[in-house]
C-alpha positions, 0 to 999 in steps of 0.5 A: 058513924063510930068513927066520927064520933072516935074522932070527935072524941080525939080531937075533944082529948087531944084540945083539952090535953093542950089547954091544960098544958099551956094552962099550968103553964101559966098559973099566975097568969090564969085569972079572969074577971077583974083588971090587970096591968101588962107591961111587955116588949110584945105583949105575951104574958100568957093567956086569958081564959073566957068562959060563955058568960064571963068577961075581964078588962085589961090594962095594956102598957106595952114596951113599943107601939106593939101589943098582941094579947090571946085569949081561949074562949071555954065554950061556944058563943060571940066574942066581943072586944073593944080597945078604947083609948082617950088619953091622946089625941089625934093618935093612931089606933088598930087592932086586928083579931085573929083567930081559929075556930072563928067566925070570920077569923081575920077582922081590923079595926082603925080610929083616932084618939080618943077612941073607941073601936070595937069587933066580935066574932063567932066562936064556932064548934069546930074545936068542941065549941073551943077558940084560940083567939089573937088580938094584935093592938097597935098604938101610934103615938109620941105621949102614951101607949097605954090602952084598955082591953074589953073582953066579953064572951057571950 
């Protein structure tokens, strides 16, 4: 039993160390609870940390069709992700959610604009109640690729 407790402590320590190192490298991008604009070729401007009960909205304007958003869930709960695009008509939008320490670990979702598509995944206690979620959004539009992503961890 003590070996299991020792392994849990090591996993927790390593996970905490990894999160601290990642967050230290992206301090200018770590602010939850407000609307943030992201303008990348492939969106990877930093990590969005969420604790249970926290939510944030992000306005994404990718350079191309693809945007990648990374969410660090700092506690167990249900992560709800909602993509909203209502400034064009008859364009295809899709969202793919990939999560480590999440159930389900892969969720695809599609819609036609104006659209509001959403998914949710449970963050399990595998990594000391923490999880990392990658959200890939694709907007196939000749007019505007700008869209909004709402995140909430309950």
